[in-house]
C-alpha positions in Angstrom: -42.8 199.8 -137.1 -44.9 202.2 -139.1 -48.5 201.4 -138.4 -49.5 201.7 -142.0 -52.9 200.1 -141.4 -54.0 203.3 -139.6 -55.6 205.7 -142.0 -54.0 208.6 -140.2 -50.5 207.1 -140.7 -51.3 206.3 -144.3 -52.5 209.8 -144.9 -49.3 211.2 -143.5 -47.1 209.0 -145.7 -49.2 209.8 -148.8 -48.6 213.5 -148.2 -44.9 212.9 -147.5 -44.5 211.0 -150.8 -47.1 212.9 -152.8 -49.1 209.7 -153.5 -52.7 209.8 -154.8 -54.8 206.7 -155.4 -55.3 205.6 -159.0 -58.8 204.7 -160.1 -57.4 203.2 -163.3 -55.5 200.6 -161.2 -58.5 200.1 -158.8 -56.3 200.9 -155.9 -57.6 200.4 -152.4 -55.2 199.8 -149.5 -56.0 197.5 -146.7 -56.6 199.6 -143.5 -57.6 196.9 -141.1 -54.9 195.3 -138.9 -57.1 192.4 -137.8 -57.9 191.4 -141.3 -54.2 191.7 -142.4 -53.1 189.5 -139.6 -55.7 186.8 -140.4 -54.7 186.8 -144.1 -51.0 186.5 -143.0 -51.9 183.6 -140.6 -53.7 181.8 -143.5 -50.5 181.9 -145.5 -48.9 179.4 -143.1 -45.6 179.5 -141.2 -42.0 180.2 -141.9 -41.4 177.2 -144.1 -42.6 178.9 -147.3 -42.1 182.1 -149.1 -45.0 184.5 -149.9 -45.3 186.3 -153.2 -47.6 189.3 -152.5 -49.5 190.6 -155.5 -50.0 194.3 -155.3 -48.3 195.1 -152.1 -49.4 198.7 -152.1 -48.4 200.6 -148.9 -47.4 197.4 -147.1 -50.2 196.9 -144.6 -50.3 193.2 -145.4 -46.6 192.9 -146.2 -45.4 193.7 -142.7 -47.5 190.9 -141.2 -46.5 188.5 -143.9 -42.9 189.3 -143.1 -43.4 188.3 -139.4 -44.6 184.8 -140.5 -43.0 183.8 -143.8 -39.5 182.8 -144.7 -39.3 185.5 -147.3 -41.8 187.9 -148.8 -41.6 189.1 -152.4 -43.7 192.3 -152.4 -44.7 192.8 -156.1 -46.1 196.2 -156.9 -46.8 197.7 -160.4 -47.3 201.3 -159.5 -43.9 203.1 -159.3 -45.4 206.0 -157.4 -46.0 203.8 -154.3 -42.7 202.0 -154.2 -40.9 204.7 -152.1 -43.8 204.6 -149.6 -43.7 200.8 -149.5 -39.9 200.9 -149.0 -40.2 203.2 -146.1 -42.8 200.9 -144.4 -40.7 197.8 -145.0 -37.4 199.4 -143.9 -35.5 197.1 -141.6 -37.5 194.0 -142.7 -34.6 191.9 -144.0 -36.8 189.1 -145.4 -38.8 191.5 -147.7 -37.8 191.9 -151.3 -39.7 194.7 -153.1 -40.2 194.1 -156.8 -41.5 196.9 -159.1 -43.1 194.5 -161.6 -46.3 193.5 -163.2 -47.1 190.1 -161.5 -48.7 188.8 -164.7 -45.3 189.3 -166.5 -43.1 187.6 -163.9 -42.4 183.9 -163.3 -43.0 183.1 -159.7 -41.2 179.8 -159.9 -38.0 181.7 -160.6 -38.4 183.5 -157.3 -39.0 180.5 -155.0 -39.2 176.8 -155.0 -42.0 176.7 -152.5 -44.4 179.6 -152.2 -47.9 181.0 -151.4 -49.5 183.7 -153.5 -51.3 186.3 -151.4 -52.8 189.8 -151.8 -55.7 192.2 -151.5 -56.9 192.0 -155.2 -58.7 194.8 -156.9 -62.0 193.7 -158.4 -60.8 194.4 -162.0 -57.9 191.9 -161.9 -59.2 189.2 -159.6 -60.4 186.9 -162.4 -57.3 187.6 -164.6 -54.9 186.8 -161.8 -56.6 183.6 -160.7 -57.2 182.2 -164.1 -53.7 183.0 -165.3 -52.2 181.1 -162.3 -54.6 178.2 -162.8 -53.7 178.0 -166.5 -50.1 178.0 -165.5 -50.6 175.0 -163.3 -52.0 173.1 -166.2 -49.3 174.2 -168.7 -49.4 176.5 -171.6 -49.2 179.7 -169.5 -48.4 183.1 -170.8 -47.4 185.5 -168.1 -47.2 184.2 -164.5 -45.6 180.8 -164.5 -46.5 178.1 -162.0 -45.0 175.1 -163.6 -45.7 171.6 -162.3 -42.6 169.4 -161.8 -42.6 165.8 -163.2 -43.3 164.4 -159.7 -44.7 165.8 -156.5 -46.5 169.1 -155.8 -45.9 172.2 -157.8 -44.0 175.1 -156.2 -47.2 176.9 -155.6 -48.6 175.7 -152.3 -51.7 177.9 -152.0 -53.4 181.2 -153.0 -54.8 183.4 -150.2 -56.6 186.4 -151.6 -58.9 189.1 -150.2 -61.6 189.7 -152.8 -65.1 191.1 -152.8 -67.7 188.8 -151.3 -69.6 188.4 -154.5 -66.5 187.3 -156.3 -65.6 184.8 -153.6 -69.1 183.3 -153.8 -68.8 182.8 -157.5 -65.4 181.4 -157.4 -66.4 178.9 -154.8 -69.7 178.0 -156.4 -70.4 174.3 -156.5 -72.0 174.3 -159.9 -69.6 175.1 -162.8 -72.3 176.9 -164.7 -72.4 179.5 -161.9 -68.7 180.4 -162.3 -69.5 183.5 -164.3 -66.1 185.0 -163.7 -64.2 182.0 -165.1 -66.7 180.5 -167.5 -64.5 181.0 -170.5 -61.9 178.5 -169.1 -62.0 174.8 -170.0 -63.4 172.8 -167.1 -59.9 171.4 -166.4 -58.8 174.7 -164.9 -62.0 175.8 -163.2 -61.2 176.6 -159.6 -63.6 174.2 -157.9 -62.3 171.3 -160.1 -58.6 172.1 -160.1 -58.0 172.9 -156.4 -59.3 172.6 -152.9 -60.9 175.9 -152.1 -62.4 177.4 -149.0 -63.5 180.7 -147.5 -61.1 181.7 -144.8 -62.9 184.7 -143.4 -65.7 187.0 -144.1 -65.4 190.5 -142.7 -68.1 193.0 -143.9 -66.5 195.7 -141.8 -63.0 195.3 -143.3 -61.6 198.8 -143.9 -59.7 200.0 -147.0 -58.4 203.3 -147.9 -58.9 204.8 -151.4 
């Protein structure tokens, strides 16, 4: 296995594939194996699929593959796809999708799945609100439809975000939800789902 969470290995692959980070996309690749494993653990066992948003170089993808039934690694940046493919070579339960997550329909990929990812600051709000709106119908973009009976296909969302964003998203008082204040109360995170902070790691390393 390529130890992509090591900055030295990532640097080698970046040079091999001529990849440079994009400030426009807010790219920062996870470079902390311990954190990647904890995120993967939080996504549950092999009974569900995982749709990873922004797979990047695959530091989280490889750990998800060891735990999930199937991993759909969604990546928007075409430049990083060859690097991601090299890291995931031999992982038969990983499907790499060169797509914009906000333009796909997750329910068409799997009947039972978890959303996961190391989300850039710029898209955190947009991703979460789009998904929550989808759960309540009337979505445009990512589809998370609710069947007539029972739970929706989406089982959980496990995201690594900046601490200040997590604090706001988990705020008990709706008026403090600055990041999602434009949504109707029916889709505010604290009212629409059970939410919790899985881990806090101020020393988590990323590469950019």
